[in-house]
DODRENPA-565800 format. One record per residue: z, y, x of N, C-alpha, C in turn; residue number from 0. Coordinates in steps of 0.1 Angstrom, whole numbers, plus 5000, padded with zeros to 4 digits. Last residue first. Layout:
BEGIN
FIDREN_n.Z_n.Y_n.X_ca.Z_ca.Y_ca.X_c.Z_c.Y_c.X_resi
FIDREN_Z_Y_X_Z_Y_X_Z_Y_X_NUM
...
END
This chain:
BEGIN
FIDREN_n.Z_n.Y_n.X_ca.Z_ca.Y_ca.X_c.Z_c.Y_c.X_resi
FIDREN_3079_9045_9051_3085_9060_9052_3091_9065_9067_126
FIDREN_3076_9020_9053_3064_9030_9045_3068_9045_9044_125
FIDREN_3070_8999_9081_3081_9003_9071_3071_9015_9063_124
FIDREN_3069_8968_9099_3061_8977_9093_3073_8985_9081_123
FIDREN_3078_8943_9110_3073_8951_9119_3070_8967_9115_122
FIDREN_3084_8922_9087_3096_8930_9097_3091_8941_9107_121
FIDREN_3056_8919_9084_3063_8929_9071_3080_8929_9080_120
FIDREN_3036_8907_9094_3038_8919_9100_3051_8925_9094_119
FIDREN_3032_8881_9081_3034_8880_9100_3038_8896_9100_118
FIDREN_3030_8885_9056_3045_8881_9061_3046_8881_9077_117
FIDREN_3005_8898_9058_3020_8906_9052_3029_8901_9060_116
FIDREN_2991_8873_9059_2992_8884_9070_3001_8892_9068_115
FIDREN_2999_8860_9037_3000_8854_9051_3002_8866_9061_114
FIDREN_2987_8874_9016_3003_8870_9016_3006_8868_9032_113
FIDREN_2964_8894_9029_2968_8881_9021_2982_8880_9024_112
FIDREN_2958_8931_9025_2963_8922_9033_2968_8908_9024_111
FIDREN_2948_8947_9000_2943_8947_9016_2948_8939_9026_110
FIDREN_2958_8944_8974_2945_8933_8981_2943_8939_8994_109
FIDREN_2979_8957_8964_2965_8964_8965_2954_8957_8970_108
FIDREN_2998_8937_8973_2994_8938_8959_2981_8946_8956_107
FIDREN_3001_8938_8999_2994_8925_8990_2987_8929_8979_106
FIDREN_3009_8964_9003_2996_8960_9012_2989_8947_9005_105
FIDREN_3028_8965_8988_3019_8971_8981_3008_8969_8990_104
FIDREN_3052_8958_9002_3047_8951_8998_3034_8953_8988_103
FIDREN_3062_8984_9012_3054_8980_9019_3049_8969_9013_102
FIDREN_3057_9010_8987_3065_8999_8992_3054_8990_9002_101
FIDREN_3037_9032_8982_3054_9033_8981_3061_9024_8984_100
FIDREN_3012_9041_9005_3018_9030_8998_3035_9032_8996_99
FIDREN_2981_9061_8999_2997_9059_9006_3002_9045_8998_98
FIDREN_2959_9044_9019_2972_9050_9012_2972_9057_9003_97
FIDREN_2938_9027_9019_2942_9023_9007_2956_9031_9010_96
FIDREN_2929_9029_9049_2918_9037_9033_2927_9036_9023_95
FIDREN_2943_9020_9064_2944_9034_9061_2936_9036_9052_94
FIDREN_2939_8994_9056_2952_8999_9056_2951_9009_9054_93
FIDREN_2909_8989_9065_2914_8989_9050_2928_8994_9048_92
FIDREN_2913_8992_9091_2904_9003_9084_2910_9005_9070_91
FIDREN_2930_8970_9098_2932_8983_9103_2928_8996_9092_90
FIDREN_2910_8951_9091_2922_8951_9085_2927_8963_9084_89
FIDREN_2889_8958_9111_2888_8957_9098_2902_8960_9089_88
FIDREN_2904_8952_9134_2898_8962_9132_2894_8965_9115_87
FIDREN_2933_8930_9124_2918_8930_9130_2918_8947_9127_86
FIDREN_2965_8916_9129_2957_8926_9123_2947_8932_9131_85
FIDREN_2982_8898_9142_2969_8893_9134_2965_8903_9127_84
FIDREN_3010_8919_9148_3002_8906_9150_2993_8904_9142_83
FIDREN_3000_8951_9157_3005_8943_9150_3001_8928_9150_82
FIDREN_2983_8967_9169_2996_8965_9176_3000_8954_9171_81
FIDREN_2967_8981_9152_2961_8968_9158_2970_8962_9165_80
FIDREN_2981_9001_9145_2981_8987_9137_2975_8976_9141_79
FIDREN_2977_9020_9164_2992_9012_9162_2991_9001_9154_78
FIDREN_2953_9026_9161_2955_9014_9175_2970_9009_9173_77
FIDREN_2949_9037_9140_2944_9022_9139_2947_9015_9153_76
FIDREN_2983_9054_9131_2966_9049_9132_2960_9038_9135_75
FIDREN_3004_9055_9106_2997_9047_9117_2987_9051_9117_74
FIDREN_3014_9061_9078_3009_9073_9089_3004_9068_9101_73
FIDREN_3019_9043_9065_3014_9053_9055_3009_9063_9067_72
FIDREN_3032_9025_9080_3017_9020_9075_3012_9029_9068_71
FIDREN_3049_9027_9109_3048_9035_9095_3034_9032_9089_70
FIDREN_3063_9003_9124_3050_9010_9123_3051_9014_9109_69
FIDREN_3095_9003_9142_3084_8999_9133_3072_9007_9132_68
FIDREN_3108_9015_9164_3098_9007_9166_3090_8999_9153_67
FIDREN_3139_9020_9143_3129_9023_9154_3121_9012_9159_66
FIDREN_3150_9009_9118_3136_9015_9119_3129_9019_9129_65
FIDREN_3167_8983_9140_3166_8994_9127_3148_8999_9126_64
FIDREN_3183_8956_9150_3173_8962_9146_3173_8972_9136_63
FIDREN_3207_8948_9157_3204_8959_9164_3188_8963_9161_62
FIDREN_3214_8927_9139_3219_8940_9140_3215_8952_9144_61
FIDREN_3194_8909_9146_3190_8913_9136_3202_8927_9132_60
FIDREN_3203_8903_9172_3189_8910_9172_3187_8915_9159_59
FIDREN_3228_8892_9165_3230_8906_9175_3215_8912_9174_58
FIDREN_3220_8869_9151_3226_8879_9145_3228_8891_9154_57
FIDREN_3207_8856_9174_3201_8861_9165_3208_8870_9156_56
FIDREN_3230_8853_9189_3220_8861_9195_3210_8864_9182_55
FIDREN_3246_8835_9171_3249_8846_9179_3239_8858_9182_54
FIDREN_3227_8812_9176_3233_8819_9161_3240_8834_9166_53
FIDREN_3230_8803_9201_3216_8808_9196_3217_8818_9179_52
FIDREN_3254_8798_9203_3250_8808_9210_3236_8814_9204_51
FIDREN_3255_8777_9182_3263_8791_9182_3256_8801_9192_50
FIDREN_3240_8760_9198_3232_8761_9184_3245_8775_9181_49
FIDREN_3255_8757_9221_3240_8759_9219_3238_8765_9209_48
FIDREN_3277_8742_9213_3281_8757_9220_3267_8765_9220_47
FIDREN_3266_8720_9199_3274_8733_9189_3276_8745_9197_46
FIDREN_3259_8707_9221_3250_8710_9212_3252_8721_9202_45
FIDREN_3286_8703_9231_3273_8708_9242_3263_8715_9232_44
FIDREN_3295_8688_9212_3305_8696_9217_3293_8707_9224_43
FIDREN_3281_8665_9215_3282_8668_9202_3287_8683_9204_42
FIDREN_3290_8656_9242_3273_8660_9237_3272_8665_9226_41
FIDREN_3314_8647_9235_3312_8660_9246_3295_8664_9246_40
FIDREN_3311_8630_9218_3319_8641_9215_3316_8654_9226_39
FIDREN_3299_8612_9232_3293_8614_9220_3300_8629_9219_38
FIDREN_3317_8607_9253_3305_8609_9258_3299_8615_9248_37
FIDREN_3338_8594_9236_3341_8605_9246_3329_8612_9253_36
FIDREN_3326_8570_9228_3330_8583_9219_3336_8594_9225_35
FIDREN_3321_8557_9251_3311_8561_9242_3314_8570_9232_34
FIDREN_3347_8553_9258_3340_8560_9268_3329_8563_9261_33
FIDREN_3360_8536_9237_3361_8550_9236_3354_8559_9246_32
FIDREN_3342_8514_9240_3338_8522_9231_3345_8539_9230_31
FIDREN_3354_8506_9265_3336_8510_9265_3336_8521_9252_30
FIDREN_3374_8500_9256_3377_8509_9268_3360_8515_9269_29
FIDREN_3372_8479_9238_3377_8491_9232_3376_8503_9243_28
FIDREN_3359_8459_9254_3355_8464_9243_3357_8476_9238_27
FIDREN_3381_8454_9270_3369_8460_9275_3364_8465_9267_26
FIDREN_3399_8440_9254_3401_8452_9257_3390_8462_9264_25
FIDREN_3381_8419_9245_3384_8431_9235_3390_8443_9241_24
FIDREN_3385_8410_9272_3370_8412_9270_3371_8421_9257_23
FIDREN_3410_8402_9275_3406_8413_9285_3393_8414_9277_22
FIDREN_3416_8385_9252_3422_8399_9250_3414_8406_9257_21
FIDREN_3398_8362_9260_3397_8368_9248_3402_8385_9248_20
FIDREN_3412_8355_9284_3397_8359_9284_3394_8367_9271_19
FIDREN_3435_8346_9271_3435_8358_9282_3421_8365_9287_18
FIDREN_3428_8322_9257_3434_8336_9252_3431_8348_9262_17
FIDREN_3414_8307_9278_3409_8314_9266_3411_8326_9262_16
FIDREN_3442_8302_9291_3429_8311_9298_3419_8315_9288_15
FIDREN_3456_8290_9271_3461_8301_9280_3447_8309_9284_14
FIDREN_3438_8269_9269_3441_8277_9256_3445_8289_9261_13
FIDREN_3441_8254_9294_3425_8259_9287_3429_8268_9278_12
FIDREN_3467_8250_9294_3462_8256_9303_3449_8264_9298_11
FIDREN_3470_8231_9274_3474_8243_9272_3470_8252_9284_10
FIDREN_3451_8210_9286_3447_8219_9274_3453_8232_9269_9
FIDREN_3469_8204_9307_3453_8209_9309_3451_8219_9293_8
FIDREN_3495_8192_9290_3491_8208_9302_3479_8211_9302_7
FIDREN_3479_8174_9277_3486_8185_9269_3489_8195_9281_6
FIDREN_3473_8158_9303_3464_8162_9291_3467_8173_9281_5
FIDREN_3497_8152_9313_3488_8157_9319_3477_8165_9309_4
FIDREN_3509_8135_9292_3515_8149_9294_3505_8158_9301_3
FIDREN_3491_8113_9290_3492_8123_9279_3498_8135_9282_2
FIDREN_3496_8106_9314_3480_8109_9313_3481_8119_9300_1
FIDREN_3523_8095_9310_3520_8105_9322_3506_8110_9317_0
END
């Protein structure tokens, strides 16, 4: 009788361990699915933001034309001073070194440093 009771108790214990293991694994699987869902949602949101920024940049690039560019061959000192990083001395040197065949002449003629040129390159023209 004691042996049967012991066997029964062992069986109940093993079933309880099995049920606990299955339940635990199922909970882990549910947690993993939830983490995966949250990660996918966050990645999707990030992609949306990046796509919007890319589209905006492309739109700005398409809309940019020569309107609003400062012609370094005809600009006055005030117009040149409106360019980023251009000082009064820079503006005077730009005017003194006229004419420019190419925007990069500002560097090749020693009027501006490469860094100064890079700051204004998208804002200037020579014609």
